[in-house]
C-alpha positions in Angstrom: -13.1 -4.6 21.8 -15.8 -2.1 22.3 -16.4 1.3 20.7 -15.4 2.8 24.0 -12.1 1.3 24.2 -11.0 0.9 20.6 -8.9 4.0 20.5 -11.6 6.2 18.5 -11.9 8.7 21.2 -8.1 9.7 21.0 -8.6 10.5 17.5 -8.4 14.3 16.3 -8.9 14.1 12.4 -11.2 11.3 11.6 -14.8 12.5 11.2 -13.7 16.2 11.2 -13.0 19.0 8.6 -8.9 18.6 9.0 -7.1 21.1 7.1 -3.9 19.8 5.1 -0.6 20.0 7.0 2.0 22.2 5.3 5.0 19.9 5.9 5.4 16.2 6.9 6.8 17.7 10.4 3.5 19.3 11.0 1.3 16.3 10.2 0.0 14.0 13.1 -0.1 10.2 12.4 -2.7 8.9 14.5 -2.9 5.1 15.6 -5.8 3.1 17.5 -5.2 -0.3 19.0 -4.7 -3.3 16.6 -7.9 -4.9 16.5 -6.4 -8.7 16.3 -3.4 -8.5 18.4 -1.5 -11.4 18.4 -2.3 -12.1 14.9 0.1 -11.8 12.1 -1.6 -10.2 9.1 -0.6 -7.7 6.3 -2.2 -4.1 6.0 -1.3 -2.6 2.6 -1.8 1.0 1.7 -1.4 2.1 -1.8 -1.0 5.7 -2.8 -0.8 5.9 -6.6 -1.0 9.7 -6.9 1.8 10.6 -4.3 3.6 14.0 -5.0 6.7 15.9 -3.5 8.7 18.6 -4.8 12.5 18.5 -6.4 14.7 20.1 -3.4 16.9 21.8 -6.2 14.4 22.8 -8.9 11.2 22.8 -7.0 9.4 20.9 -10.1 6.7 18.3 -9.0 7.9 14.7 -8.6 5.4 11.7 -8.7 5.3 8.3 -7.2 3.2 5.4 -6.7 3.7 3.9 -3.1 2.9 0.8 -1.6 3.4 0.3 2.1 2.7 -3.2 3.6 3.0 -3.5 7.4 2.2 -6.3 10.1 0.6 -4.7 13.0 1.9 -5.4 16.5 -0.3 -3.3 18.8 -1.3 -0.3 16.8 -2.9 0.2 13.2 -2.3 3.7 11.7 -5.7 5.5 11.1 -5.9 5.9 7.5 -7.4 9.3 7.2 -4.3 10.7 9.2 -1.7 8.6 6.7 -3.7 10.3 3.8 -3.1 13.6 5.4 0.5 12.7 6.3 1.3 11.7 2.7 -0.5 14.9 1.3 2.0 17.0 3.2 4.7 16.0 1.3 3.3 18.0 -1.9 5.1 21.3 -0.7 8.0 19.4 0.6 11.3 19.4 -1.3 13.1 16.3 -0.6 14.8 13.7 -3.0 12.8 10.4 -3.7 15.1 8.4 -1.6 14.5 11.0 1.7 10.7 10.9 1.0 10.3 7.1 0.8 12.6 6.1 3.8 11.3 8.8 5.6 7.7 7.8 5.2 8.7 4.1 6.2 10.9 5.3 9.3 8.1 7.6 10.6 5.7 4.7 10.4 7.8 2.4 12.2 8.5 4.8 14.9 4.7 5.5 15.4 3.5 2.1 15.0 6.3 -0.3 16.1 5.0 -3.0 13.5 6.2 -6.6 13.6 7.5 -5.7 9.9 7.1 -2.7 7.4 8.3 -2.3 3.8 7.6 0.3 1.4 7.9 0.3 -2.3 8.3 3.7 -4.1 7.9 3.6 -7.6 8.8 7.2 -8.7 8.0 8.3 -12.4 10.7 9.4 -14.6 12.3 13.3 -14.3 15.2 13.9 -16.8 14.2 10.2 -18.6 15.3 8.1 -15.5 12.7 6.6 -13.0 13.9 6.0 -9.6 12.4 3.3 -7.2 13.1 3.2 -3.8 12.6 -0.1 -1.5 12.9 -0.4 2.2 12.0 -2.9 4.7 12.6 -3.4 8.6 14.0 -6.7 8.1 13.0 -10.4 7.1 9.2 -11.0 7.4 7.9 -13.6 9.8 7.6 -17.1 8.3 4.0 -18.0 7.6 2.7 -14.6 6.7 1.1 -14.4 3.2 2.8 -11.2 1.9 1.6 -10.4 -1.8 3.9 -9.3 -4.3 3.6 -5.4 -4.8 3.0 -5.9 -8.7 3.7 -2.4 -9.7 5.1 -2.6 -13.3 8.5 -1.2 -14.0 8.4 1.8 -16.2 8.4 1.1 -20.1 8.2 4.7 -21.7 7.0 4.3 -25.1 8.9 1.3 -26.0 
């Protein structure tokens, strides 16, 4: 794949000053053609400082996100993913909604072979909430590492 047909010419955010989207609806997830079509490999994005807002109190919520996917025809452009995830900072939604919305948005945009998200939310009110979602069983023969995010232990 040459630079002329690798999809970079369609990108509007990479290499440019790009303002933070004010909401997930405004954010644009960009994609480029997968460089190894026909091969099954896992792409992992880790966002250890994800933030959103509680839809009731407006207080900040924090999570450690791990997103794994097996590309089919497309890979997500990482700067656009960072901006998309950052757009949740001013977005009020429950943990479950944020987590599944992110995964479903990626599935809709990329049509991956397989995708999962592990959203490890830090405690609010003394209780951590972890949210896990995936598109189905992963294909056989693909090495998918454990997410290895330790459960919240508190001060014990």
